PLY file of the C-alpha trace (Angstrom):
ply
format ascii 1.0
element vertex 428
property float x
property float y
property float z
element edge 427
property int vertex1
property int vertex2
end_header
0.00 0.00 0.00
2.88 2.35 0.82
4.41 1.86 -2.63
1.08 2.52 -4.33
0.56 5.68 -2.30
4.04 6.95 -3.11
3.57 6.05 -6.76
0.31 7.97 -6.92
2.04 10.98 -5.43
4.90 10.53 -7.90
2.46 10.48 -10.82
1.00 13.76 -9.60
4.51 15.20 -9.39
5.21 14.23 -13.00
1.91 15.70 -14.17
2.49 18.89 -12.20
6.00 19.21 -13.58
4.74 18.92 -17.14
2.03 21.51 -16.46
4.35 23.99 -14.77
7.00 23.71 -17.47
4.35 24.22 -20.13
2.61 27.22 -18.52
5.69 28.92 -17.08
8.18 29.16 -19.96
10.91 30.84 -17.89
11.07 27.69 -15.75
12.09 25.79 -18.85
14.63 28.17 -20.36
12.04 28.85 -23.07
12.65 25.27 -24.32
15.24 26.82 -26.58
16.33 23.59 -28.29
12.73 22.71 -29.08
12.42 26.10 -30.74
15.52 25.33 -32.82
13.87 22.08 -33.97
10.74 24.04 -34.82
12.78 26.62 -36.73
14.47 23.82 -38.67
11.05 22.54 -39.67
10.04 26.06 -40.72
13.12 26.30 -42.96
12.15 23.06 -44.70
8.60 24.27 -45.25
9.83 27.63 -46.55
12.61 26.16 -48.66
15.33 28.11 -46.84
18.87 26.78 -46.27
19.33 24.78 -43.09
23.10 25.00 -42.74
23.96 28.51 -43.98
23.90 29.96 -40.45
21.70 30.08 -37.40
18.09 29.00 -37.85
17.05 30.68 -34.60
19.06 33.68 -33.43
22.62 32.43 -33.94
21.86 28.80 -33.06
22.61 26.37 -35.92
20.65 23.30 -36.94
23.07 20.39 -36.45
20.91 17.36 -37.28
20.48 15.63 -40.68
17.90 17.02 -43.12
15.57 14.12 -42.33
15.31 15.43 -38.78
14.22 18.83 -40.10
11.60 17.10 -42.26
10.44 15.25 -39.16
10.26 18.54 -37.25
8.24 20.31 -39.95
4.85 19.51 -38.31
6.10 21.21 -35.14
6.04 24.51 -37.02
2.29 24.12 -37.51
1.51 24.05 -33.78
1.21 27.12 -31.54
4.39 27.37 -29.49
2.68 27.19 -26.08
0.75 24.07 -27.11
3.91 22.54 -28.55
5.77 23.09 -25.27
3.02 21.36 -23.31
2.80 18.39 -25.70
6.58 18.00 -25.99
7.18 18.10 -22.25
4.33 15.72 -21.48
5.53 13.31 -24.15
9.08 13.44 -22.77
7.91 12.56 -19.27
5.70 9.74 -20.59
8.61 8.34 -22.61
10.81 8.53 -19.52
8.41 6.18 -17.73
8.33 3.97 -20.85
12.14 3.66 -20.80
12.14 2.66 -17.13
9.42 0.09 -17.87
11.42 -1.38 -20.76
14.51 -1.65 -18.53
12.52 -3.32 -15.72
9.48 -4.77 -17.52
8.09 -6.75 -14.58
8.71 -4.26 -11.83
5.12 -2.99 -11.91
3.95 0.49 -12.78
4.03 1.82 -9.19
7.77 1.15 -9.04
8.24 2.41 -12.61
6.61 5.75 -11.78
8.69 6.11 -8.63
11.91 5.48 -10.54
10.82 7.92 -13.25
10.34 10.64 -10.63
13.82 9.99 -9.23
15.21 10.05 -12.78
14.00 13.63 -13.28
16.64 14.65 -10.72
19.43 13.30 -12.94
21.14 16.09 -14.83
20.77 14.55 -18.32
17.02 14.15 -17.79
16.54 17.46 -16.04
18.47 19.34 -18.72
16.69 17.50 -21.53
13.33 18.61 -20.14
14.69 22.08 -19.34
15.86 22.71 -22.91
13.19 20.72 -24.74
15.84 18.33 -26.07
15.14 15.16 -28.07
17.40 12.79 -26.13
14.65 10.92 -24.28
12.81 10.34 -27.56
15.91 8.76 -29.12
16.57 6.74 -25.97
13.01 5.42 -26.08
13.38 4.45 -29.75
16.52 2.40 -29.09
15.43 0.86 -25.79
11.96 0.08 -27.12
13.55 -1.58 -30.13
16.32 -3.65 -28.52
14.59 -4.50 -25.24
11.20 -5.14 -26.81
9.40 -8.35 -27.69
11.81 -11.19 -28.56
11.90 -12.17 -32.21
10.12 -9.07 -33.48
10.38 -8.68 -37.25
10.57 -4.92 -36.73
13.76 -5.14 -34.68
16.16 -2.52 -35.99
13.53 0.02 -37.05
13.85 2.03 -33.84
17.64 2.04 -34.06
17.49 3.12 -37.70
15.09 5.98 -36.98
17.16 7.18 -34.03
20.31 7.12 -36.18
18.53 9.03 -38.95
17.81 11.85 -36.49
21.18 11.74 -34.72
24.05 9.73 -36.17
25.56 8.31 -32.97
23.00 5.45 -32.58
24.65 3.85 -35.63
26.91 2.17 -33.06
23.97 -0.11 -32.27
24.04 -1.39 -35.86
27.60 -2.55 -35.21
26.40 -4.20 -32.00
23.58 -6.02 -33.80
25.99 -7.27 -36.45
28.53 -8.33 -33.82
25.85 -10.43 -32.11
24.98 -11.99 -35.50
21.50 -10.55 -35.62
21.89 -9.87 -39.30
18.23 -9.25 -40.06
17.93 -6.61 -37.34
21.18 -4.94 -38.43
20.01 -4.88 -42.05
16.62 -3.50 -40.99
18.32 -0.72 -39.04
20.53 0.20 -42.00
17.60 0.06 -44.43
15.52 2.30 -42.16
18.40 4.75 -41.83
18.96 4.78 -45.60
15.25 5.23 -46.33
15.07 8.17 -43.91
18.16 9.78 -45.44
16.63 9.21 -48.87
13.45 10.96 -47.77
15.64 13.86 -46.69
17.21 13.99 -50.17
13.75 13.91 -51.73
12.21 16.69 -49.64
15.31 18.79 -48.91
17.78 17.99 -51.73
20.04 21.05 -51.43
20.37 20.69 -47.67
21.06 16.96 -48.03
23.90 17.64 -50.44
25.34 20.20 -48.03
25.05 17.92 -45.02
26.13 14.59 -46.50
28.32 15.40 -49.51
29.96 18.65 -48.42
30.96 17.17 -45.06
28.80 19.29 -42.77
28.00 16.21 -40.68
31.70 16.00 -39.74
31.94 19.58 -38.46
31.69 19.14 -34.69
32.73 22.77 -34.17
29.35 23.85 -35.56
27.86 22.64 -32.28
30.19 24.51 -29.94
33.85 24.77 -28.95
35.13 21.19 -29.06
37.74 21.93 -26.39
35.27 23.75 -24.17
34.10 22.40 -20.80
30.64 21.64 -22.19
32.01 18.84 -24.38
31.80 15.72 -22.20
33.14 13.32 -24.82
36.53 11.68 -25.23
37.17 14.11 -28.08
36.59 17.00 -25.70
39.03 15.62 -23.15
41.77 15.11 -25.75
41.11 18.52 -27.30
41.59 20.15 -23.90
44.91 18.29 -23.69
45.90 19.50 -27.17
45.56 16.07 -28.79
42.77 16.47 -31.35
42.34 14.56 -34.59
44.11 11.23 -35.00
44.65 10.56 -31.26
40.89 10.82 -30.72
40.10 8.56 -33.69
42.58 5.94 -32.48
41.39 6.05 -28.86
37.74 6.02 -29.92
38.36 3.00 -32.15
40.02 1.07 -29.31
37.34 1.95 -26.74
34.58 1.33 -29.28
35.93 -2.13 -30.08
36.26 -2.90 -26.37
32.71 -1.75 -25.74
31.33 -3.94 -28.52
33.32 -6.93 -27.25
31.95 -6.51 -23.72
28.44 -5.94 -25.07
28.62 -9.15 -27.11
29.72 -11.11 -24.04
26.90 -9.59 -22.02
24.38 -10.45 -24.74
25.55 -14.06 -24.89
25.25 -14.26 -21.11
21.63 -13.12 -21.25
22.40 -9.62 -19.95
20.83 -7.56 -22.72
20.22 -4.49 -20.58
23.92 -4.35 -19.71
24.89 -4.75 -23.36
22.55 -2.03 -24.60
23.54 0.33 -21.79
27.25 -0.02 -22.56
26.64 0.76 -26.23
24.44 3.71 -25.32
27.05 5.23 -23.04
29.70 4.67 -25.72
27.55 6.40 -28.36
27.79 9.58 -26.28
31.31 9.24 -24.87
32.93 8.48 -28.24
31.00 11.08 -30.24
32.84 14.17 -31.55
30.78 16.32 -29.20
28.58 15.36 -26.25
26.58 17.73 -24.08
25.83 16.48 -20.58
22.21 15.86 -21.56
23.33 13.34 -24.17
24.04 10.95 -21.30
20.40 10.02 -20.72
21.82 6.48 -20.80
22.38 7.10 -17.10
18.74 5.99 -16.69
19.23 2.37 -17.87
22.54 2.31 -16.01
20.87 3.38 -12.76
18.09 0.79 -13.22
20.68 -1.91 -13.91
22.72 -1.02 -10.84
19.57 -0.77 -8.74
18.63 -4.35 -9.59
22.09 -5.51 -8.56
21.84 -3.66 -5.27
18.62 -5.57 -4.54
20.54 -8.85 -4.59
23.22 -7.55 -2.25
25.91 -6.51 -4.73
28.04 -4.04 -2.76
30.01 -2.94 -5.80
26.73 -2.09 -7.51
25.71 -0.02 -4.49
28.93 1.94 -4.80
28.35 2.27 -8.54
24.81 3.55 -8.07
26.09 6.09 -5.57
28.66 7.15 -8.16
26.01 7.56 -10.85
23.89 9.70 -8.56
26.91 11.76 -7.49
27.89 12.32 -11.11
24.45 13.08 -12.51
22.88 14.88 -9.55
25.42 16.40 -7.17
28.37 17.18 -9.42
26.52 19.09 -12.10
23.59 20.48 -10.14
23.16 24.14 -11.01
24.46 26.48 -8.32
23.80 30.22 -7.93
26.05 32.07 -10.33
26.21 34.41 -13.31
23.70 34.13 -16.13
24.42 32.94 -19.65
21.26 34.07 -21.40
18.37 32.46 -19.54
20.56 29.66 -18.15
22.58 30.04 -14.92
26.27 29.33 -15.47
27.52 26.59 -13.19
31.11 27.15 -12.18
31.38 23.61 -10.87
30.92 22.21 -14.38
34.09 23.98 -15.51
36.08 21.94 -13.01
34.42 18.64 -13.83
33.97 18.47 -17.61
34.97 14.81 -17.82
32.58 13.39 -15.22
30.42 11.50 -17.71
33.41 10.17 -19.60
34.77 8.79 -16.34
31.35 7.27 -15.69
31.52 5.48 -19.05
35.04 4.19 -18.39
33.99 2.99 -14.94
31.04 1.13 -16.49
33.40 -0.61 -18.91
35.73 -1.58 -16.06
32.89 -2.99 -13.96
31.50 -4.91 -16.94
34.91 -6.45 -17.60
35.28 -7.34 -13.92
31.83 -8.93 -13.77
32.71 -11.39 -16.52
35.99 -12.21 -14.81
34.07 -12.88 -11.61
31.63 -15.08 -13.51
34.51 -17.31 -14.51
35.38 -17.63 -10.83
31.85 -18.72 -10.00
30.56 -15.49 -8.49
27.16 -13.95 -9.24
26.65 -12.53 -12.71
26.81 -8.84 -13.34
23.10 -8.33 -13.78
22.30 -10.57 -10.88
20.00 -12.72 -13.00
21.70 -16.08 -12.48
22.26 -15.42 -8.79
18.67 -14.27 -8.29
17.23 -17.21 -10.19
19.25 -19.67 -8.13
18.03 -18.05 -4.95
14.44 -18.28 -6.11
14.67 -21.87 -7.31
16.21 -22.95 -4.04
13.89 -20.96 -1.81
11.58 -23.82 -0.92
14.40 -26.20 -0.05
16.44 -23.56 1.74
13.58 -22.53 4.00
12.30 -26.04 4.69
12.98 -27.60 8.10
15.81 -30.15 8.22
16.53 -32.82 10.78
19.68 -33.16 12.79
22.21 -35.84 11.97
21.19 -37.94 14.95
18.29 -40.27 14.37
15.03 -38.93 15.61
16.61 -35.57 16.42
14.49 -32.44 16.46
13.97 -30.49 13.28
16.06 -27.36 12.93
14.96 -24.24 11.09
17.69 -22.93 8.80
18.32 -19.21 8.41
15.51 -17.58 6.45
16.43 -16.76 2.88
15.02 -13.45 1.75
14.03 -14.09 -1.85
11.77 -11.10 -2.36
14.54 -8.89 -3.73
15.93 -11.69 -5.90
12.43 -12.42 -7.24
11.98 -8.80 -8.31
15.39 -8.60 -9.93
15.07 -11.90 -11.79
11.93 -10.54 -13.42
13.12 -6.99 -13.94
16.30 -7.46 -15.96
15.68 -8.13 -19.67
17.40 -11.19 -21.07
18.97 -11.68 -24.45
16.66 -11.36 -27.41
0 1
1 2
2 3
3 4
4 5
5 6
6 7
7 8
8 9
9 10
10 11
11 12
12 13
13 14
14 15
15 16
16 17
17 18
18 19
19 20
20 21
21 22
22 23
23 24
24 25
25 26
26 27
27 28
28 29
29 30
30 31
31 32
32 33
33 34
34 35
35 36
36 37
37 38
38 39
39 40
40 41
41 42
42 43
43 44
44 45
45 46
46 47
47 48
48 49
49 50
50 51
51 52
52 53
53 54
54 55
55 56
56 57
57 58
58 59
59 60
60 61
61 62
62 63
63 64
64 65
65 66
66 67
67 68
68 69
69 70
70 71
71 72
72 73
73 74
74 75
75 76
76 77
77 78
78 79
79 80
80 81
81 82
82 83
83 84
84 85
85 86
86 87
87 88
88 89
89 90
90 91
91 92
92 93
93 94
94 95
95 96
96 97
97 98
98 99
99 100
100 101
101 102
102 103
103 104
104 105
105 106
106 107
107 108
108 109
109 110
110 111
111 112
112 113
113 114
114 115
115 116
116 117
117 118
118 119
119 120
120 121
121 122
122 123
123 124
124 125
125 126
126 127
127 128
128 129
129 130
130 131
131 132
132 133
133 134
134 135
135 136
136 137
137 138
138 139
139 140
140 141
141 142
142 143
143 144
144 145
145 146
146 147
147 148
148 149
149 150
150 151
151 152
152 153
153 154
154 155
155 156
156 157
157 158
158 159
159 160
160 161
161 162
162 163
163 164
164 165
165 166
166 167
167 168
168 169
169 170
170 171
171 172
172 173
173 174
174 175
175 176
176 177
177 178
178 179
179 180
180 181
181 182
182 183
183 184
184 185
185 186
186 187
187 188
188 189
189 190
190 191
191 192
192 193
193 194
194 195
195 196
196 197
197 198
198 199
199 200
200 201
201 202
202 203
203 204
204 205
205 206
206 207
207 208
208 209
209 210
210 211
211 212
212 213
213 214
214 215
215 216
216 217
217 218
218 219
219 220
220 221
221 222
222 223
223 224
224 225
225 226
226 227
227 228
228 229
229 230
230 231
231 232
232 233
233 234
234 235
235 236
236 237
237 238
238 239
239 240
240 241
241 242
242 243
243 244
244 245
245 246
246 247
247 248
248 249
249 250
250 251
251 252
252 253
253 254
254 255
255 256
256 257
257 258
258 259
259 260
260 261
261 262
262 263
263 264
264 265
265 266
266 267
267 268
268 269
269 270
270 271
271 272
272 273
273 274
274 275
275 276
276 277
277 278
278 279
279 280
280 281
281 282
282 283
283 284
284 285
285 286
286 287
287 288
288 289
289 290
290 291
291 292
292 293
293 294
294 295
295 296
296 297
297 298
298 299
299 300
300 301
301 302
302 303
303 304
304 305
305 306
306 307
307 308
308 309
309 310
310 311
311 312
312 313
313 314
314 315
315 316
316 317
317 318
318 319
319 320
320 321
321 322
322 323
323 324
324 325
325 326
326 327
327 328
328 329
329 330
330 331
331 332
332 333
333 334
334 335
335 336
336 337
337 338
338 339
339 340
340 341
341 342
342 343
343 344
344 345
345 346
346 347
347 348
348 349
349 350
350 351
351 352
352 353
353 354
354 355
355 356
356 357
357 358
358 359
359 360
360 361
361 362
362 363
363 364
364 365
365 366
366 367
367 368
368 369
369 370
370 371
371 372
372 373
373 374
374 375
375 376
376 377
377 378
378 379
379 380
380 381
381 382
382 383
383 384
384 385
385 386
386 387
387 388
388 389
389 390
390 391
391 392
392 393
393 394
394 395
395 396
396 397
397 398
398 399
399 400
400 401
401 402
402 403
403 404
404 405
405 406
406 407
407 408
408 409
409 410
410 411
411 412
412 413
413 414
414 415
415 416
416 417
417 418
418 419
419 420
420 421
421 422
422 423
423 424
424 425
425 426
426 427
C-alpha cells in the first residue's frame, strides 16, 4: 500500500511538472532547443537553407535534413501548445524507458523510478531545454529490449540514427551479435530516412552529406570547451585532437562492442545495450551532458544488482547519482542568457566520460568474476538460483542424529531476488 501511495504521489509530481514547465516558460529556459527544432522545420517548409547559419538567433541546426523534415509539423503548432505536448511526451517516454529496462517491476515502481530520474542532470536538462534525447533513448530501448523475435527489430535504431548519427553504433552491436536481419533492418531504415531527406530537402542533403557538414563538430560549440563531455573534448583540452581521438575512440569502441557481445551471450541484454548507449555519447565528436540520458538504464541496472546484495553495484549507483545529480547540479552564479552558469561544471567536464570508463571496467570485472563462479553482473543467475532454491532452503531439516528435532535454517530473503530476476531483460 505504501508503494502505491508513493507512486500515486509521484504520478501527480510528474503531471504537475509537465504543467508547470508548459505554462511557465521561464522555468524551462524557453525550451530553446525545441524552438531550434521548430525553426528547422520552418526552414524546410519555406525552402530556406538549413546549414547557412543560425536557424534561430545564432543557433545552428546540427541534425540531418531528415530530422528537419520530421520537425516540420512542429512549425504548424502554436508554441505554447507545442511546449506542453513535448514536455508531457518526454515525461511519458521517460516512464516507458524505465518500464522497458525493468518490464516486470510494476507500474508503481516504474513511476517512482521515473520521478527519481528527473533529478538526474541529463534528464533534467533534456526537459529544461526541450531536447530530443529521451525520444531517441526510447526508440533504441523500445527496439532492442522489446518483444523477442520481433520482425521490426532494428527500425527504432534506424530511426534514431537518422535523427542523430551516434546510434549507428547499435548497428555494429547487432551485427557483432549476429542478428543480421535486425542490423540490415536498421541500416535500411536509416537509408530510407536519409533518402526521404534527399527527396524533400535535396540542397540541404547535399550540403550535409556530400559537403561534409556532418563531420563539423565545431558547428555545435567549442570542441575543447568544458561543455564537451566526450573523449574528443578531453583530448582537445589536452591539445591532442584529430588522430589521437580517432585511435582512442576505435580502441574503446571495439572494447565496448566486445563486452556488449559477451553480455548479450550471457543473457544480460540491458547491460549490453547500456554499454553501447554510453559509448555512443562518450565516443562522439561532441557530447553535451544531456546526451548521457543512458544514465537511466545504467541506474536501473545497478539498482537491480543492489537488490541482490551486490556491494560494488551499491557503490556504482552512488557514483552515478553523485555524477548526474550532485556534481553538475546548477548552483547560484552568473547568467548565460536564460541559463545560470555553473562554475562547478568547468572543473568537472569529464565526469560523464569517467562514468563510461567505470562502467566498462565494472562490466569487464563482472565477466571475470563469472569465470570464478561469483554472481553474474546483472544478478540474473544469482537471483534465479536463490528463487529456485527458496523452498528447499527454507524447509525444516533434521539433525544428523536419528530422531533428532527439526532445525529451522536461516531464512532466505528471496523477495529482492524475485523482483530482480523478473526486472532485468534477457537476451533477445
